[in-house]
C-alpha positions in Angstrom: 4.2 -13.0 -16.9 4.6 -16.6 -15.5 0.7 -17.1 -15.7 0.7 -15.9 -19.3 3.8 -18.0 -20.2 5.6 -14.8 -21.5 9.2 -14.2 -21.5 10.4 -11.5 -18.9 13.4 -10.3 -17.2 13.7 -8.9 -13.6 16.5 -6.4 -13.2 17.9 -5.4 -9.8 18.5 -1.8 -9.2 21.3 -1.4 -6.5 20.5 2.2 -5.8 17.2 3.2 -4.2 14.8 4.9 -6.5 12.6 6.3 -3.5 12.8 6.7 0.1 10.3 6.1 2.7 9.7 9.0 5.2 10.7 8.0 8.7 7.5 7.8 10.9 7.6 10.3 13.6 5.8 8.2 16.3 4.8 4.7 17.2 1.2 4.9 15.8 2.4 5.9 12.3 5.1 3.2 12.4 2.5 0.6 13.5 0.2 1.6 10.7 3.0 1.5 8.2 4.2 -2.0 9.3 0.5 -3.1 9.3 0.1 -1.9 5.8 3.2 -3.5 4.5 2.2 -6.8 5.9 -1.3 -6.6 4.4 0.2 -5.6 1.1 2.4 -8.5 1.2 -0.4 -11.0 2.0 -2.6 -9.3 -0.8 0.2 -9.8 -3.4 0.7 -13.4 -2.4 -3.0 -14.1 -2.4 -3.4 -12.5 -5.9 -0.7 -14.7 -7.2 -1.2 -17.9 -5.4 -1.6 -19.9 -8.6 2.1 -19.7 -8.9 2.9 -21.5 -5.8 4.6 -24.8 -6.9 2.7 -24.5 -10.4 4.5 -26.0 -13.6 5.0 -22.4 -14.8 5.9 -21.0 -11.4 9.7 -21.3 -11.9 12.0 -19.9 -9.2 9.4 -17.4 -8.0 6.8 -20.1 -7.5 9.1 -22.8 -6.2 11.5 -20.7 -4.0 10.5 -17.2 -3.6 6.8 -17.8 -2.9 7.3 -20.5 -0.3 9.9 -18.3 1.4 7.7 -15.4 1.8 4.9 -17.6 3.1 7.0 -19.4 5.7 9.3 -16.5 6.9 7.5 -13.4 6.1 3.9 -14.4 6.7 4.1 -17.2 9.3 7.6 -16.3 10.8 6.2 -13.3 12.9 3.4 -15.4 14.2 5.6 -18.3 15.1 8.1 -16.0 16.7 5.4 -14.4 18.9 3.8 -17.7 19.8 7.3 -18.9 20.8 7.8 -16.0 23.1 4.4 -16.2 24.7 4.8 -20.1 25.1 8.1 -19.7 26.9 6.8 -16.9 29.2 3.7 -18.9 30.0 5.7 -22.1 30.7 8.0 -20.1 33.0 5.0 -18.5 34.7 3.5 -21.9 35.2 6.7 -23.3 36.7 7.3 -25.6 33.7 10.7 -23.9 32.9 13.5 -22.6 35.0 14.6 -19.0 34.8 17.9 -20.2 33.4 16.2 -22.0 30.6 13.7 -19.0 29.9 16.7 -16.6 29.8 18.7 -19.1 27.5 15.8 -19.1 25.1 15.5 -15.3 24.9 19.3 -15.1 24.6 19.3 -17.4 21.7 16.3 -15.6 19.9 17.8 -12.3 20.4 21.3 -13.6 19.4 19.9 -14.9 16.1 18.2 -11.8 15.5 21.4 -9.7 16.1 23.3 -12.2 13.9 20.8 -11.7 11.0 20.9 -8.0 11.4 24.7 -7.9 11.5 24.9 -10.3 8.4 22.6 -8.0 6.5 24.8 -5.0 7.4 27.9 -6.9 6.4 26.5 -8.1 2.9 25.4 -4.5 2.3 28.8 -3.1 3.1 30.6 -5.7 1.2 28.3 -5.4 -1.9 27.8 -1.7 -2.0 30.2 0.0 0.4 27.5 2.9 0.9 29.0 4.1 4.1 32.7 5.3 3.8 33.2 6.3 7.4 33.8 3.7 10.0 31.8 5.8 12.4 28.7 5.1 10.3 29.3 1.3 10.3 29.6 1.5 14.0 26.4 3.3 14.4 24.7 0.7 12.1 26.3 -2.2 14.2 24.8 -0.7 17.5 21.4 -0.3 15.7 21.7 -3.9 14.6 22.1 -4.8 18.3 19.6 -2.4 19.9 17.1 -3.1 17.2 16.6 -6.7 18.5 15.8 -5.6 22.0 12.3 -4.6 21.8 11.8 -3.0 18.4 11.8 -6.5 16.6 9.3 -8.0 19.1 7.1 -4.9 18.7 7.3 -5.4 14.8 6.5 -9.0 15.1 3.4 -8.2 17.2 2.2 -5.8 14.7 2.8 -8.0 11.7 1.1 -11.0 13.6 -1.9 -8.9 14.2 -1.9 -7.6 10.5 -1.8 -11.2 9.3 -4.5 -12.4 11.7 -6.7 -9.4 10.7 -6.0 -10.1 7.0 -6.9 -13.7 7.4 -10.2 -12.8 9.2 -11.2 -10.2 6.7 -10.2 -12.5 3.7 -12.3 -15.3 5.4 -15.3 -13.0 5.9 -15.0 -11.7 2.2 -15.0 -15.3 1.0 -17.9 -16.5 3.0 -20.0 -13.5 2.4 -19.8 -14.3 -1.3 -21.6 -17.5 -0.5 -24.5 -15.9 1.2 -27.5 -15.4 -0.9 -28.3 -11.9 -1.4 
């Protein structure tokens, strides 16, 4: 609508209108996460004219850059950071204490983000009336940052790299005579 300079309104629906079935194995979860990442990249690519354009408004000036930096590049930067710290430690450039401090901060920030999301959800919608439900979610907020998050960033990084290579190949193959 912004491209066409038409009036529009975005409405927030607090209650979910559909549910995603929980994947039963890691392969299904991996394929799901890769698909979501590629869908995000396709959407951003198809609407790239909005990025910082005169008609982009809040979506083009705030939301679009946010998704590029944090949702597209974030997983890659986090994965490279983990790899760099491990490599620096393996090469003797970092002490074990420094390496552990890095991972403690990285995991701690992930837990803080998860806990903040849980707190905001509970303050806004109060979907979980029992304290035991909140306690379970708090435990998952912690445990989810001890391996699961790292697995997701690996899958999302792979998906982004694959999307970029496929996109580059599609673009360069259009230039070939044929």
